[in-house]
N, C-alpha and C positions, 0 to 999 in steps of 0.2 A: 680400715675398710671392711675386712671380713667380719669383724665383730659388729659393725653397724649393719651389714647386709644380712647376717644369718643369726645374730644374737647367739654367739657361741657360749658365753659365760652363763647366759640365762637358762641355756639347756644343759648345762653342766659338762661342756665338752671343749675341745681346743682344736686347733688346725691339724696337728699331728694325727689326733685320733680320727678326725674326719677323712683325712687323706687315706689313712690305713683302711677305714671302712669303705671308702669309694673303691680302692684297688680291690678288696675282698669281694664286693658286690660284682664288679666288673668280671672278675675270674669266674665267678659262679654262673654268670649269664652269657659269657662271651661266645659260647657255642652257637649263638644264634647267628653270628656273622659267617658261620660255615654252613648252617642248616637252612637258614632262610633263602639264599641264593640257589642252593640245590634244589629245594622245593619248587620255588617259582620258575626256575629254569625249565621245568617240564612243561610250562605253558608256551614256551618259545621266546620268553623274555631273555635278554642278553644277560648272562650270568655276572659278568663284571660290572654292569651298570646297577643290577640289583644289589650286589655287594655294596657298592657306594651309597645307593639309596638306603639300604639297611643301616649302615654306620651314620649317615647323616640324620636320619629320621630319629634314630635313638639318641643322637647327641642333642638334637632339637628338643626332644620331649625331656630329656634330662635337665637341659638348660632352664626350660620352662618351669618344670617341677622344682628345681632348686631355687632359682631367683625369684619367681612369682609365689609359690606355694610354701617354700622353705621346708620341704620334707625330704627325708633321706631315702627317697623311692626313685629307683631307675626304671626307664622305659626303653622299649625296644619293639620291633614287629613281634606279634604274639604268635606263639605255638597254637596250633589248632585252626586259627582263622587263616594262616597261610596255606594249610592243607585244604580247607574249605575253598579258598580262592582258586587253587590250582586244580584239585581232583574233582570238585563239584561244579563250580561255576564255569570254568573253562573247558576241562576235559570232559565233564559230565553232561553239562547243559549246552555246551557248544558255543558259549559266547567268547569273544576275543578278550585277550588280557587287558586291552585297552578299556573295553566296557566294564570289566571287573573292577579296574581302578577307579573308574568314575563312581561305581557303586560304593567302594570303600570311601571316596571323597565325600559323597552325599551322606553316608552313615556318620562320618566325622561331623559334618555340619549339624546334622540332626542331634548328635550327642551335645554339641555346643549349645544349641537352643534348649535342649532339656536341662542342661546345667544352669543356664541363665535364667530360665523361667521356673526353676526348681520343680520341675515335673518329675524329675528323676527319683525323688523320694516317693511319689505316689506310685510309680511304676515298681520300684524295688519292693516297697512295703506291700503291694498288692499282688505280687506274684509269689505263689506258695513256695516255701522253702524247698519242699520235696521236688518241685519242677526245676528250680534253680540248681539243686544238687544233680538231678538227673541230666541236665543239659551239660554240666561240667564232666560228669562221669562218662557221658555218651561221647564227648570230644575225646576223652582219654581212650576209650575203645577204639575210636576212629584212628587216633594217632598210632595206637599199637598195631592195628591193621596195616597202616602204611609202612610202619617200621619193619614188620615181618616181610611185606611184599618187596620193599627196598633191599632187604638182604637175601631175597630169594628163598626164604624159608617157607613161605607159602606162594603158590602159583596158580594161575587160572587152570580150570579143568572144564571141559564142555559137558561133562556128566554130572559133576557135583559142584560146579561153580568155582570152588577152591580145593586144593589138595596140597599135600606136603611136597615141597621142592626137593632138589638134590642137596640134602643137608650136609653132605661130605664135601661139597664144592668150597673152594676157597672163600668166596664172598660170604656163603652161609656161616662157614666156621669163624671167620673174622668178625661177622656181625654179631653172632652169639658171644664171642669173646669180648667184644666191646661192651655188651650189656653186662655181662658177669663183672668186667673190670669197673665199670660205672658204678654198680650197686656196692661193690666192695670198698671202692674209694669213698663213696658217700657215706657208708656205715662207719667208716673210720674217720669222717669228719675232715677229709683232706680238701683244703680249699682249692677250687677249680677243678673238681673230680671230673665233671662232664667233659670239659675242654681237654683235660689231660687224656681221657680215654679216647676222644675223637683223634687227637693228635698221635697218640700211640698206635692206634689201630691203622691209621693212614701210613705211618712210618713203617709198620710191619708190612703192609701191602706194598710199599715202595721196595723194601728189602726183597720181598718175594716175587717181584716183578709184575704185580697187578695194578700198581699206580704208576703213572708216568711223571717223571721228574720235570718240573716246570723250568728248571735252569737257574732260578733265583727265587728267594723267599720274600724279598723286599723290592719294591718298585714304586713309581709314581702311581697314583690312583688311576683306575680305567676311566673311560668317558662315561658320564652319566646320560649322554645325549639320547641313547636308544630308548630310555624310559621316561626321561624328564618331559613333563607336560604332554604326555601321551594319552590323556584321558578322553573317552569316547562316550558322550551322553546320549547317543542316538537310540539305544535300546532300553533305556531306563524306565519308559513308559509300558514296557511288556509287563503282564501280569506276573510272570515268573520272576522278574528281577525285583518286584516289590518285596517278596519273601526274602529274597537274597539280602537286600538292603536291611530288612528287619533282623535277619540272622546276624549280619555283621554288627548291627547296633546292639542287639540284646546280649550277645556273647560278650562283646567289648564292655558293656554296661555292668553286667553281673561280675565279670572277671575283675574289672577295675574296683568296683565296690568292695568285693571280697578281699582283694589285695590291700586296699587302703586300710580297712579295718584291721586285718590280721597284722600288718606291719606297724600300724599306729598303736595296737595293743601292746605288741613286743617292744616297742620303743617308749611305751608309757606316755604317749602323746594325746590320748583321749582325755577330754575335760572332765571335770567332776559331775557334769550333767549327762555324761555318757556320749556326748557328741564329739565329732572330730573337728577341731578348729580349721578354719580355712579349707573346709571340704570342697567348696565350689571351685576354689582356685586350683586344687589338685585335680578336680575332674576336667576343668578347662585346659589344664596342661595336657592331659591324656587325650582329650578329643581334638585339641589344636594339632597335636603331634600326628594323630591319625590323618587329619586332612593334609597336612604338610607332607607326610609320608606318601600319600597317594600321588600327589603332585610330583614328587621325586621318583616314584616308581616302586612302591612296596605296599604290602597288604597292611591291615590295621596295626597301629602302633599302641601298645597298652602297657600298663604298669606290671612290673615283674615281682612274683612273690620271692624270687631270689634275693630281693632287696633285704629281706630279713637277716640274711647272712652278714650284711654290712651293718645292721642294726645290732646284731649280736657282738660285733667287733667294736661297738661303741658310737656307731654313727647316729646323730640325733638331729641334724639340720640339713638344709638344702645344699650345703657344701659337699656332703657326701655325694648327692646326685651330680653335682657340677663336675666333680672329678670323675665320675664314671663317664659323663659326656665327653670330657677331654680325652679319655682313654679310648672312646669309640672313634674319635677324630684321628688319633694316632694309629688306630687299627686300619685306617684307610690305606696305609703304605704296605699292607701285607696281603694285597689281593692275589699274588701268585700262590701263596700258601692256601688261601681259601679256595682257589680253583683246583688245587690238587686232591681236595677232600672227596673221596668216593662216597656213594649213597650208603653202602654198607657200614661205612665208619660212623655215620650219624644215626644209624638204626638203634643202637644202644641208648643214645641220648633220647630219642623219641619214645622208646619203651620206658624209660625212666620217668619222663614227663607224664606219661600216661598213667603210671602208678600213682603218681602225686594227685592226679585229677580224680582217680577212682577212690581214693582214700575217703572222700566226703559220703560215700554210700553207707558208712558205719552209722550215720546219723539219721538215716531213714527209719521211720517206724514200720517195720516189716510185718507187724501184727495187724495194722490197718491196711487191708488190701486196696481200698480206695485211694490211698496215698502211694502205696508201693507199686501197683500195677502200671500207673502212667510213668513212673520212673523207669521201670524195666522196659517199657515200650519205646521211651525216649532213647534210652541206651542202645537198645538193639537196632533201631531204625537208623541211626547215624552211621555206623560202620556198614550195615548191610545194604543201604542205599547210597553209600559213600557221599552223604550229604548231611551237614549239620542243620540246614534249613529244613529238610524233611523230618529230621528228628524233633526239631522244635515244634514243627507244625503238628505232627502226630501226638506229641506230648500234650500240648494244649488241648486238642480235640478230644483225646482220650480222657484227659482229666475232667473236662466238663461233662462228657457223656456218662462216664462212670459215676460221677457224683449225682447226675441227674437220675439215673436208673437205680442208684442205691438210696434215693430219697434224701439226699443231703445237699440239696440245691442251695440252701442258706449259707453253706460253707464256701461256696464259690464266689469269688470277687468279681465285680463288674469288669475289670480289666481282663480277666481270664475269659469271661464270656465274649467280649469284644474280639479278643484275638482268636479265639476258637472259631467264631463266625467268619472272621476274615480269612483264616486259613482254609476252612471248609468251602467257602465260596471260590477261593483260588483253585481247588481241585475241580469243583463242579464246572466252573468256566473253562478251565484248561481242558 
């Protein structure tokens, strides 16, 4: 049955290898079951329900990717988009988390349509690589800012906006220690490095009396009722929500495309023509999981670059993704453990992810200021406005204007002009 479903021998693999690859991938990305509920809970969402939604959305995404697309790529609620959901859309713009979930759902539906009608290729190919890199790096800086804030390393200051916190306090020390431990473990190629660091710092906080013991580590899953089917579409006609939906869509689209290409190359799954087989199926898995995740009660579900660790362990088929999905379902019974994780314990993970997202800046042509300047603007605006949407908007507008003033209008694609005008109108109308 497995041979028929996943064509194991055709891909030069077997069940044992695929299972090991799935476990490896899960261990490298399981930190999301601790981090995502912690971030979304800041909106007022029930932490237990978000935990269940996170695990279920990840499992659904992995199953679709495995059975439909037959790729060894795992999915879960994405980092960066969960921060945008919480700190920009809800806490920053003042929308309810129910409205934010509706925006996520709509972005998922749009992603499905883009995949079905093959508009995705036009969008990705027409957006300059520098802007795509700037968006990813900007999200990285945004995550770093959140990590430092969660650990108490930076605090608000009425005179300077931000300043250094009490770095000798226990949360600051443990948060910094978690980051150092994460980097050290990743450098030594320890499987599950990020999750090990989160659990180690939480255990240390428990020993030092800063974390409250839940009484048990395993229990039946919490109720998902507080977040299930709680979408509110009433505010989606607001001009501000249009940019929010676009932000969810663009970031998910670029993140997924980059992950699929990167993992497919590592797994040697790209065809001789340079194209990825069954690409639309993989994109449909991602977009469908986003829509389902919104209904369950979580932010955008996306493909994880950590899937490369499973590929390195020999994973070549969708069986790897299915194994990851099963493990996410088993994780449902560890809700008490997830509820004990303090914010500073996940700060190291956020900082580590931010480093990965900033690494793409090495590919920017810094000698061409018309390319480099919009990247810098995009990167700076995201953390300084606490909004991925504002960073994307400013990036598109500045790219178009700088090219115009520099006499290089011909290098700007029609899609960039369209997006730049839309974002400019949004500011004028608002």
